[in-house]
C-alpha positions as CSV (number, residue, x, y, z in Angstrom):
1,M,45.6,7.2,-30.2
2,P,43.7,9.1,-32.9
3,V,43.3,12.9,-32.4
4,V,39.6,13.9,-32.0
5,P,38.7,17.6,-32.2
6,D,38.2,19.2,-28.8
7,A,34.7,20.2,-29.7
8,L,33.6,16.6,-29.7
9,P,32.8,14.8,-26.4
10,L,35.3,11.9,-25.9
11,S,34.4,8.4,-24.7
12,R,35.4,7.7,-21.1
13,A,35.2,3.9,-21.7
14,R,38.4,1.9,-21.1
15,V,39.7,0.5,-24.3
16,A,41.8,-2.7,-24.1
17,R,45.5,-2.5,-25.1
18,R,44.9,-4.6,-28.2
19,E,42.2,-2.1,-29.4
20,L,44.5,0.9,-28.8
21,L,47.1,-0.8,-31.0
22,A,44.5,-1.5,-33.7
23,L,43.4,2.2,-33.6
24,A,47.0,3.4,-33.9
25,A,47.5,1.1,-36.9
26,L,45.0,3.0,-38.9
27,S,47.5,5.8,-39.7
28,G,45.9,8.3,-37.4
29,A,42.3,7.7,-38.6
30,G,39.7,8.7,-36.0
31,L,36.7,6.4,-35.6
32,L,33.5,8.0,-34.3
33,L,30.0,6.7,-33.8
34,H,26.7,7.4,-32.2
35,T,23.7,5.1,-31.6
36,T,20.1,6.1,-32.1
37,A,17.0,3.9,-31.6
38,G,14.2,2.9,-33.9
39,R,12.7,4.4,-37.0
40,G,12.1,8.1,-36.1
41,E,15.1,9.7,-38.0
42,A,15.4,9.8,-41.7
43,A,18.6,8.6,-43.4
44,G,21.0,11.5,-44.0
45,S,19.7,13.5,-41.0
46,A,22.2,15.5,-38.9
47,L,24.4,13.2,-36.8
48,S,26.1,13.7,-33.4
49,C,29.6,12.2,-33.5
50,V,30.9,10.8,-30.3
51,A,34.0,8.6,-29.8
52,R,33.2,5.0,-29.2
53,P,35.1,1.7,-28.9
54,R,35.8,-0.9,-31.5
55,Q,35.6,-4.5,-30.3
56,T,37.1,-7.8,-31.4
57,E,36.1,-9.5,-34.7
58,G,35.9,-12.9,-32.9
59,P,36.5,-16.3,-34.4
60,F,33.4,-16.6,-36.6
61,F,33.9,-13.9,-39.3
62,V,33.9,-15.4,-42.8
63,D,34.6,-13.0,-45.7
64,E,31.9,-14.3,-48.0
65,P,30.4,-12.6,-51.1
66,L,26.8,-12.4,-49.8
67,N,25.5,-9.1,-51.0
68,R,22.0,-9.2,-49.6
69,S,19.7,-7.3,-47.2
70,D,17.7,-10.3,-45.9
71,I,20.2,-12.5,-44.2
72,R,17.8,-14.9,-42.6
73,S,18.1,-17.8,-45.1
74,D,20.8,-20.1,-46.4
75,P,21.2,-19.1,-50.0
76,R,22.1,-22.7,-51.0
77,S,19.2,-24.6,-49.3
78,G,16.7,-21.8,-49.1
79,A,16.0,-22.7,-45.4
80,T,15.2,-19.7,-43.3
81,K,16.2,-19.3,-39.7
82,A,13.3,-19.0,-37.2
83,G,13.3,-16.1,-34.7
84,V,11.8,-12.7,-33.8
85,P,12.3,-10.4,-36.8
86,L,14.9,-7.7,-36.4
87,R,15.4,-4.8,-38.9
88,L,18.8,-3.2,-38.4
89,V,19.6,0.1,-40.1
90,F,23.1,1.4,-40.3
91,R,23.9,5.0,-41.3
92,V,27.5,5.7,-42.1
93,S,29.0,9.1,-42.3
94,R,32.4,10.8,-42.6
95,L,33.2,13.8,-40.4
96,A,33.4,17.0,-42.5
97,G,34.4,20.1,-40.5
98,T,32.1,20.1,-37.5
99,G,29.4,18.0,-39.0
100,C,28.9,14.6,-40.5
101,A,28.3,14.0,-44.3
102,P,26.8,10.7,-45.5
103,L,29.4,8.1,-46.7
104,A,28.3,6.2,-49.8
105,A,29.6,2.8,-51.0
106,A,30.9,1.7,-47.6
107,R,30.6,-2.1,-47.2
108,I,28.9,-3.3,-44.0
109,D,29.1,-7.0,-43.1
110,V,26.8,-8.4,-40.4
111,W,27.0,-11.9,-38.8
112,H,25.6,-13.4,-35.6
113,S,24.3,-16.6,-34.0
114,D,20.9,-18.2,-34.5
115,A,18.3,-18.8,-31.7
116,E,20.3,-22.0,-30.7
117,G,23.6,-20.1,-30.3
118,R,25.2,-21.4,-33.5
119,Y,27.0,-19.6,-36.3
120,S,26.9,-20.7,-39.9
121,D,29.9,-21.9,-41.9
122,V,32.0,-22.9,-38.9
123,R,33.2,-26.3,-37.8
124,G,32.9,-27.8,-34.3
125,F,31.0,-25.0,-32.5
126,G,27.6,-25.4,-31.0
127,G,27.5,-29.2,-31.2
128,A,27.5,-29.6,-35.0
129,S,29.4,-28.5,-38.1
130,T,27.7,-25.8,-40.2
131,T,30.4,-25.7,-42.8
132,G,29.0,-24.6,-46.2
133,E,25.8,-23.0,-44.7
134,Q,25.5,-19.2,-44.9
135,W,22.5,-18.1,-42.9
136,L,22.6,-15.0,-40.7
137,R,25.5,-13.6,-42.8
138,G,25.6,-10.9,-45.5
139,Y,26.8,-7.5,-46.5
140,Q,25.3,-4.3,-48.0
141,L,26.8,-1.2,-49.6
142,T,25.6,2.1,-48.2
143,D,23.5,4.3,-50.5
144,A,24.0,8.0,-51.3
145,Q,22.6,8.8,-47.8
146,G,25.1,6.5,-46.2
147,A,22.3,4.0,-45.2
148,A,22.1,0.3,-45.4
149,Q,19.7,-2.1,-43.8
150,F,19.5,-5.8,-42.9
151,L,16.5,-8.0,-42.1
152,T,17.5,-10.7,-39.7
153,V,16.3,-12.3,-36.5
154,Y,17.0,-11.5,-32.9
155,P,20.2,-13.3,-32.0
156,G,20.5,-16.2,-29.6
157,W,23.1,-16.8,-27.0
158,Y,26.0,-19.2,-26.3
159,G,28.2,-19.8,-23.3
160,G,30.5,-17.0,-22.2
161,R,28.9,-14.1,-24.1
162,A,26.0,-11.8,-23.8
163,V,23.6,-11.4,-26.7
164,H,25.3,-9.5,-29.6
165,V,25.6,-8.9,-33.3
166,H,29.0,-8.5,-35.1
167,F,29.6,-5.9,-37.8
168,K,32.5,-4.8,-39.9
169,I,32.6,-1.6,-42.0
170,R,35.1,-1.2,-44.9
171,A,35.3,2.1,-46.7
172,A,37.7,3.2,-49.4
173,D,40.1,6.1,-48.6
174,A,42.0,7.8,-51.4
175,S,45.2,8.2,-49.4
176,R,45.3,5.0,-47.4
177,G,43.3,2.4,-49.3
178,T,40.6,0.8,-47.2
179,E,39.6,1.8,-43.7
180,D,38.3,-1.1,-41.5
181,F,36.2,-0.7,-38.4
182,T,34.9,-3.8,-36.5
183,S,32.7,-3.9,-33.4
184,Q,29.6,-5.5,-31.9
185,L,26.1,-4.4,-31.0
186,Y,24.2,-5.3,-27.8
187,F,20.7,-5.3,-26.5
188,D,19.0,-4.4,-23.3
189,D,18.7,-7.4,-20.9
190,R,15.0,-6.7,-20.3
191,L,14.2,-6.9,-24.0
192,T,16.3,-10.1,-24.3
193,E,14.4,-11.6,-21.4
194,R,11.0,-11.0,-23.1
195,I,12.2,-12.4,-26.4
196,F,13.9,-15.4,-24.9
197,A,10.5,-16.4,-23.3
198,L,9.3,-17.0,-26.8
199,E,10.0,-19.9,-29.2
200,P,12.4,-20.9,-30.6
201,Y,14.5,-19.3,-27.9
202,A,12.5,-20.7,-24.9
203,K,13.5,-24.3,-25.5
204,R,17.0,-23.5,-24.2
205,A,16.5,-23.7,-20.5
206,R,20.0,-22.7,-19.4
207,R,20.6,-19.2,-18.0
208,W,22.0,-16.8,-20.6
209,L,24.7,-14.3,-19.8
210,R,23.6,-10.7,-18.9
211,N,25.5,-7.8,-20.3
212,A,27.2,-6.9,-17.1
213,E,28.6,-10.4,-16.8
214,D,30.3,-10.2,-20.3
215,G,33.9,-9.0,-20.2
216,L,33.7,-7.5,-23.7
217,Y,30.5,-5.6,-22.9
218,R,32.1,-4.2,-19.8
219,D,34.8,-2.8,-22.0
220,G,32.6,-0.1,-23.7
221,G,29.5,-2.2,-24.6
222,S,27.2,0.4,-23.1
223,Q,28.2,2.7,-26.0
224,L,27.2,0.0,-28.5
225,L,23.8,-0.7,-27.0
226,L,20.8,-0.7,-29.4
227,A,17.4,0.5,-28.4
228,P,15.0,-1.4,-30.7
229,E,11.4,-0.3,-31.1
230,A,8.5,-2.6,-31.9
231,E,7.8,-3.0,-35.6
232,G,5.1,-5.4,-36.7
233,R,5.8,-8.9,-35.2
234,G,9.4,-7.9,-34.5
235,Y,11.7,-4.9,-33.8
236,A,13.7,-2.3,-35.6
237,A,16.8,-0.4,-34.5
238,S,19.3,2.0,-36.1
239,F,22.9,2.7,-35.6
240,D,24.9,5.7,-36.7
241,I,28.6,5.6,-37.3
242,A,30.9,8.5,-38.5
243,L,34.5,7.9,-39.7
244,T,37.1,10.7,-39.9
245,T,40.7,11.0,-41.1
């Protein structure tokens, strides 16, 4: 298990054995993160670093060269996915002493399902093949303040999982090559209930899985919970992550 300075509060969430092994494989790298809501804090502001869990990549990650901020459309067909707009801001830092300094040029990949619970560029999931389609996928490099943002839509649901967004962060390290951190973001059930009463989500009549019913969420998901704020016709949320060696 990575060593985290005693001055930092440690996560009390249980981490699955496979995640402990993954952490150990990072040559002693500590992975720290802290969530904040909405638009109130400027990029590069002081961060509070708290240990949090990583979560599984899942079966639907595709390492595609889609450097773009607006991930709602399929770049090949131009078709845009319908849904409630969601602006998601990441702020990535590296622990420096007792504080966090912005980490520039870190690559952040984001991918998630559409309002119908389907992923792009996969075969045989959600009732139809989406091979070759690339909607709701993309990556950004963090700027000098460690910030990167994505414009997407509120994700839908599929059987066996609560509503979530996948993300992966890759950052260059002079001594070890590339650091890799992968996890998932979640949403408050009450917000999801309001959004799923709207189209195009409402046409799916089956009951969606609440956070507490999702085994992955129960394994540290409360520390990965976003708190979006209303923004125009949609919502905005931010997520702060600090990496340390």
